[in-house]
RODO-2510 file (C-alpha; in nm, 4 decimals, decimal comma):
residues 199
     n   res          X          Y          Z
     1     m     3,3318    -8,2363    -2,8648
     2     v     3,6787    -8,0849    -2,8358
     3     m     3,6511    -7,9255    -3,1805
     4     k     3,3105    -7,7799    -3,0942
     5     t     3,4479    -7,6344    -2,7697
     6     l     3,7440    -7,4831    -2,9538
     7     r     3,5129    -7,3346    -3,2181
     8     y     3,2918    -7,1766    -2,9533
     9     l     3,5977    -7,0409    -2,7733
    10     y     3,7173    -6,8997    -3,1060
    11     l     3,3804    -6,7300    -3,1650
    12     f     3,3809    -6,5891    -2,8119
    13     v     3,7299    -6,4440    -2,8576
    14     l     3,6246    -6,2993    -3,1941
    15     g     3,3359    -6,1280    -3,0160
    16     l     3,5783    -5,9789    -2,7640
    17     l     3,8055    -5,8596    -3,0434
    18     s     3,5142    -5,7168    -3,2416
    19     f     3,4336    -5,4653    -2,9680
    20     l     3,8020    -5,4055    -2,8968
    21     v     3,8792    -5,3163    -3,2586
    22     s     3,5570    -5,1330    -3,3457
    23     q     3,5352    -4,9194    -3,0339
    24     i     3,8462    -4,9127    -2,8171
    25     l     4,1011    -4,9090    -3,1007
    26     t     3,9048    -4,7231    -3,3695
    27     r     3,5908    -4,5226    -3,2899
    28     i     3,6801    -4,3932    -2,9438
    29     p     4,0273    -4,2634    -3,0460
    30     l     3,8715    -4,0963    -3,3529
    31     l     3,6078    -3,9299    -3,1340
    32     g     3,8840    -3,8186    -2,8991
    33     i     4,0587    -3,6408    -3,1856
    34     l     3,7326    -3,4911    -3,3121
    35     t     3,6234    -3,3550    -2,9741
    36     k     3,9501    -3,1616    -2,9412
    37     n     3,8798    -2,9675    -3,2596
    38     p     3,7716    -2,6102    -3,1698
    39     k     3,5232    -2,5927    -3,4592
    40     f     3,3624    -2,9183    -3,3496
    41     i     3,3401    -2,7954    -2,9901
    42     i     3,1539    -2,4829    -3,1028
    43     f     2,9249    -2,6889    -3,3263
    44     q     2,8549    -2,9291    -3,0388
    45     i     2,7658    -2,6448    -2,8021
    46     n     2,5191    -2,5028    -3,0537
    47     n     2,3773    -2,8409    -3,1601
    48     a     2,4058    -3,0637    -2,8540
    49     l     2,1201    -3,3014    -2,9360
    50     l     2,2190    -3,3395    -3,3020
    51     v     2,5804    -3,4129    -3,2134
    52     g     2,4705    -3,6549    -2,9420
    53     c     2,2561    -3,8425    -3,1929
    54     l     2,5333    -3,8493    -3,4549
    55     i     2,7803    -3,9862    -3,2009
    56     a     2,5219    -4,2475    -3,1027
    57     v     2,4741    -4,3480    -3,4661
    58     s     2,8509    -4,3767    -3,5087
    59     a     2,8528    -4,6470    -3,2408
    60     g     2,5982    -4,8471    -3,4376
    61     v     2,7900    -4,8035    -3,7613
    62     f     3,1311    -4,8997    -3,6230
    63     e     3,0155    -5,1946    -3,4127
    64     e     2,7869    -5,3485    -3,6729
    65     v     3,0275    -5,2999    -3,9635
    66     f     3,3038    -5,4713    -3,7676
    67     r     3,0625    -5,7430    -3,6513
    68     f     2,9827    -5,7937    -4,0204
    69     l     3,3505    -5,7968    -4,1252
    70     f     3,4459    -6,0437    -3,8525
    71     r     3,1630    -6,2730    -3,9610
    72     r     3,2520    -6,2443    -4,3300
    73     f     3,6263    -6,2960    -4,3129
    74     l     3,6935    -6,4873    -3,9907
    75     v     3,4010    -6,7271    -3,9455
    76     r     3,3189    -7,0344    -4,1527
    77     e     2,9640    -7,0894    -4,2707
    78     g     2,7463    -7,2117    -3,9869
    79     v     2,3751    -7,2646    -3,9310
    80     k     2,3597    -7,3081    -3,5533
    81     i     2,2145    -7,0160    -3,3606
    82     s     2,4565    -7,0834    -3,0750
    83     e     2,7373    -6,9333    -3,2855
    84     p     2,6107    -6,5722    -3,3055
    85     i     2,4937    -6,6005    -2,9443
    86     i     2,8466    -6,6838    -2,8284
    87     f     2,9946    -6,4114    -3,0494
    88     g     2,7465    -6,1609    -2,9025
    89     l     2,8367    -6,2660    -2,5485
    90     g     3,2051    -6,2058    -2,6206
    91     h     3,1301    -5,8676    -2,7749
    92     s     2,9237    -5,7667    -2,4726
    93     l     3,1807    -5,8911    -2,2209
    94     m     3,4506    -5,6709    -2,3717
    95     e     3,2146    -5,3736    -2,3465
    96     i     3,1468    -5,4594    -1,9807
    97     i     3,5209    -5,4824    -1,9124
    98     y     3,5800    -5,1475    -2,0820
    99     i     3,3021    -4,9748    -1,8863
   100     f     3,3287    -5,1343    -1,5423
   101     i     3,6948    -5,2227    -1,4817
   102     p     3,8185    -4,8585    -1,4590
   103     v     3,5297    -4,7789    -1,2226
   104     i     3,5972    -5,0836    -1,0042
   105     l     3,9704    -5,0108    -0,9893
   106     s     3,9144    -4,6490    -0,8862
   107     s     3,6117    -4,6790    -0,6567
   108     g     3,5451    -5,0467    -0,5841
   109     l     3,2490    -5,2745    -0,6490
   110     s     3,0174    -5,0738    -0,4243
   111     v     2,9678    -4,8039    -0,6906
   112     i     2,8109    -5,0496    -0,9360
   113     s     2,4358    -5,0129    -0,8989
   114     s     2,1635    -5,2671    -0,9663
   115     l     2,0438    -5,0370    -1,2452
   116     g     2,3869    -5,0543    -1,4056
   117     i     2,3772    -5,4336    -1,3935
   118     i     2,0286    -5,4396    -1,5480
   119     e     2,1482    -5,2050    -1,8230
   120     r     2,4363    -5,4396    -1,9045
   121     i     2,2049    -5,7416    -1,9163
   122     i     1,9792    -5,5579    -2,1615
   123     a     2,2815    -5,4505    -2,3676
   124     t     2,4035    -5,8113    -2,3770
   125     l     2,0671    -5,9281    -2,5111
   126     i     2,0824    -5,6592    -2,7797
   127     h     2,4340    -5,7649    -2,8846
   128     i     2,3171    -6,1253    -2,9125
   129     e     2,0133    -6,0240    -3,1185
   130     l     2,2203    -5,8086    -3,3533
   131     s     2,4747    -6,0878    -3,3980
   132     i     2,1940    -6,3270    -3,4935
   133     i     2,0670    -6,0737    -3,7482
   134     i     2,4137    -6,0374    -3,9047
   135     w     2,4598    -6,4170    -3,9188
   136     n     2,1190    -6,4612    -4,0823
   137     g     2,2170    -6,2096    -4,3478
   138     f     2,4870    -6,4468    -4,4689
   139     l     2,2608    -6,7498    -4,4399
   140     e     1,9833    -6,5834    -4,6421
   141     n     2,2185    -6,4129    -4,8913
   142     k     2,0912    -6,0765    -4,7669
   143     k     2,4059    -5,9789    -4,5829
   144     y     2,4101    -5,6097    -4,6779
   145     l     2,0383    -5,5640    -4,6145
   146     y     2,0682    -5,7234    -4,2711
   147     l     2,3812    -5,5185    -4,2000
   148     l     2,1778    -5,2023    -4,2638
   149     l     1,9025    -5,3401    -4,0403
   150     a     2,1512    -5,4092    -3,7600
   151     v     2,3025    -5,0595    -3,7914
   152     l     1,9545    -4,9044    -3,7824
   153     l     1,8412    -5,1018    -3,4766
   154     h     2,1685    -5,0418    -3,2919
   155     s     2,1533    -4,6701    -3,3704
   156     i     1,7955    -4,6436    -3,2445
   157     c     1,9036    -4,7970    -2,9130
   158     d     2,1935    -4,5560    -2,8704
   159     i     1,9970    -4,2485    -2,9815
   160     l     1,7623    -4,3065    -2,6874
   161     i     2,0355    -4,1807    -2,4529
   162     p     2,0867    -3,8251    -2,5880
   163     v     1,7137    -3,7893    -2,6581
   164     a     1,6257    -3,8984    -2,3034
   165     m     1,8793    -3,6548    -2,1592
   166     s     1,7419    -3,3686    -2,3684
   167     v     1,3825    -3,4194    -2,2507
   168     g     1,4633    -3,5061    -1,8908
   169     i     1,3729    -3,8760    -1,8900
   170     g     1,5099    -4,0451    -1,5781
   171     s     1,7391    -4,3476    -1,5618
   172     y     1,4687    -4,5987    -1,4706
   173     a     1,2363    -4,4797    -1,7474
   174     l     1,5274    -4,4967    -1,9922
   175     e     1,5992    -4,8573    -1,8952
   176     m     1,2325    -4,9401    -1,9508
   177     l     1,2641    -4,7911    -2,2997
   178     f     1,5774    -4,9979    -2,3603
   179     f     1,3915    -5,3093    -2,2491
   180     a     1,1004    -5,2305    -2,4820
   181     v     1,3400    -5,1840    -2,7749
   182     t     1,5136    -5,5101    -2,6819
   183     v     1,1804    -5,6929    -2,6999
   184     i     1,1028    -5,5348    -3,0383
   185     i     1,4452    -5,6317    -3,1750
   186     g     1,3912    -5,9802    -3,0334
   187     v     1,0623    -6,0138    -3,2221
   188     i     1,2290    -5,8955    -3,5443
   189     t     1,5166    -6,1386    -3,4875
   190     l     1,2822    -6,4327    -3,4344
   191     r     1,0830    -6,3467    -3,7466
   192     i     1,3861    -6,3372    -3,9753
   193     n     1,5844    -6,6159    -3,8107
   194     r     1,6555    -6,9202    -4,0258
   195     m     1,9314    -7,0654    -3,8107
   196     e     1,8991    -7,3986    -3,6333
   197     w     1,8240    -7,3938    -3,2606
   198     k     2,1150    -7,6235    -3,1802
   199     l     2,4305    -7,6053    -2,9727
***
């Protein structure tokens, strides 16, 4: 029991570190450098939707590649579905901390809306689903194929944001789209899953 608890804690911490390394320490600093480039600024002004979509895709690439690398090099072979679920929860929690803590420190809890909470719940489900897909890739010996699938699904989710902004879709409608995509990813995840439904 103690070993199982320690393993789950280890997976949870790995999930935290996966977002920390892929986004906070890697992608976001690189984007910060890129967005200060005068040529990029001009290109972004002239191609706002394209740049928005490319930035969205970069999130999918960085997060899923690092999720894949963490699974490949830092996790022993496992067949229990609880493992990617816990990893996904850790990944999502670090994202929540990164997004909400600065807001809470500057403006307090009152600025966090119910819509924002719903969005984070949906995002957490997506991170869990994508983690399960990555784990199944190793179980089925289709790790690179499932990595590409995870990048594609993650990118589709993130592309919804710049596309919605460009066509004037409101926040509530956007969250409904996110929920629909979450359900679709969930169906895909269930169809390909070969992991055991055990803790």
